[in-house]
C-alpha positions in Angstrom: -58.0 52.7 11.8 -59.5 50.0 14.0 -58.0 49.1 17.4 -57.1 45.7 16.0 -55.1 47.2 13.2 -53.4 49.6 15.6 -52.4 46.7 17.8 -51.1 44.7 14.8 -49.0 47.7 13.7 -47.7 48.2 17.2 -46.7 44.5 17.4 -44.8 44.8 14.1 -43.0 47.9 15.3 -42.2 46.3 18.7 -40.8 43.2 16.9 -38.6 45.4 14.7 -37.5 47.5 17.6 -36.9 44.4 19.8 -39.1 45.9 22.6 -39.9 42.8 24.6 -42.3 44.4 27.2 -44.2 46.4 24.5 -44.5 43.2 22.4 -45.9 41.1 25.3 -48.4 43.9 26.2 -49.7 44.2 22.7 -49.9 40.5 22.2 -52.0 40.3 25.4 -54.4 42.9 24.0 -54.5 41.1 20.6 -55.3 37.8 22.5 -58.1 39.6 24.4 -59.6 41.0 21.1 -59.5 37.5 19.5 -61.1 36.0 22.5 -64.0 38.4 22.4 -64.4 38.1 18.6 -64.7 34.3 18.8 -67.1 34.4 21.7 -70.9 34.7 21.5 -70.6 38.5 22.1 -68.7 39.2 18.9 -71.5 41.2 17.3 -71.6 43.5 20.4 -67.9 44.3 20.1 -67.9 48.0 19.2 -65.7 50.9 20.2 -67.3 51.1 23.7 -66.6 47.4 24.3 -63.0 47.9 23.1 -62.5 50.7 25.6 -64.0 48.6 28.4 -61.8 45.7 27.5 -58.7 47.9 27.5 -59.6 49.4 30.9 -60.1 45.9 32.3 -56.6 44.8 31.1 -55.1 48.0 32.6 -56.9 47.4 35.9 -55.8 43.8 36.1 -52.2 44.8 35.6 -52.3 47.5 38.2 -54.0 45.2 40.7 -51.3 42.5 40.0 -48.6 45.1 40.5 -50.1 46.0 43.9 -50.0 42.4 44.9 -46.3 42.1 43.8 -45.4 45.2 45.7 -47.0 43.9 48.9 -45.0 40.7 48.5 -41.7 42.7 47.9 -41.4 41.7 44.2 -40.7 45.1 42.8 -39.2 43.8 39.5 -42.4 42.0 38.7 -44.5 45.0 39.7 -42.4 47.3 37.5 -43.1 44.9 34.5 -46.8 44.9 35.2 -46.9 48.7 35.5 -45.0 49.1 32.3 -47.5 46.9 30.5 -50.4 48.9 31.9 -48.8 52.1 30.7 -48.4 50.7 27.2 -52.0 49.5 27.1 -53.2 52.9 28.3 -51.8 54.5 25.2 -54.7 53.0 23.3 -57.3 54.4 25.6 -58.9 57.9 25.2 -57.4 60.6 27.3 -58.7 60.2 30.9 -60.4 63.2 32.6 -58.8 64.8 35.6 -60.4 64.8 39.0 -61.6 68.4 38.5 -63.2 67.6 35.2 -65.0 64.6 36.6 -66.2 66.7 39.6 -67.6 69.4 37.3 -69.3 66.9 35.1 -70.9 65.1 38.1 -72.0 68.5 39.5 -73.8 69.2 36.3 -75.5 65.8 36.4 -76.5 66.3 40.0 -78.1 69.7 39.1 -79.7 68.2 36.1 -81.3 65.3 38.0 -82.1 67.3 41.1 -80.4 64.8 43.3 -80.2 65.9 46.9 -78.9 63.0 49.0 -77.0 59.8 48.9 -80.3 58.0 48.2 -80.2 59.5 44.7 -76.7 58.1 44.0 -78.0 55.3 41.7 -79.8 57.8 39.5 -76.7 60.0 39.2 -74.3 57.1 38.7 -76.4 55.7 35.9 -76.2 58.9 33.9 -72.6 59.7 34.9 -71.4 56.2 33.9 -72.9 56.5 30.5 -71.5 60.0 29.8 -68.1 59.4 31.2 -67.6 55.9 29.9 -64.1 55.3 28.8 -63.0 58.8 30.0 -62.9 58.1 33.7 -62.5 55.1 36.1 -65.9 54.0 37.5 -64.6 54.0 41.1 -63.4 57.6 40.8 -66.8 58.6 39.4 -68.6 56.8 42.3 -66.4 58.4 44.9 -67.0 61.8 43.4 -70.8 61.3 43.3 -70.8 60.1 46.9 -68.7 63.1 48.0 -71.0 65.6 46.2 -74.2 64.1 47.5 -73.2 64.0 51.2 
């Protein structure tokens, strides 16, 4: 079942269940999908692009929640975090910090990287292998830590 079909089914279920936050979250995902499909990049919209789009939506909501928290608007932050959690349900299971570290160690050994100067080489391979399974910033921090 495609992501779009899963989202449409989720929207129907949220409407029937009168789950307002879930409905808003899924409608935002559907809008993002339609935006990409009607753009010039529509032919490049595969599963990898879907995952990147969902990660972007989650990241936006988490950053917005941080801003709301810093401005003492907890009720708005809670709404954003709830939406982020709902969108994350459609992402593949994220790797733990230990799993990321072991994968990066294997890549470092494979490439023969010895210092921070080789970070670009390791990051290129790690980003491709761990795409959709881990946050890019977490991967970069792990690579940097292992190469120091």
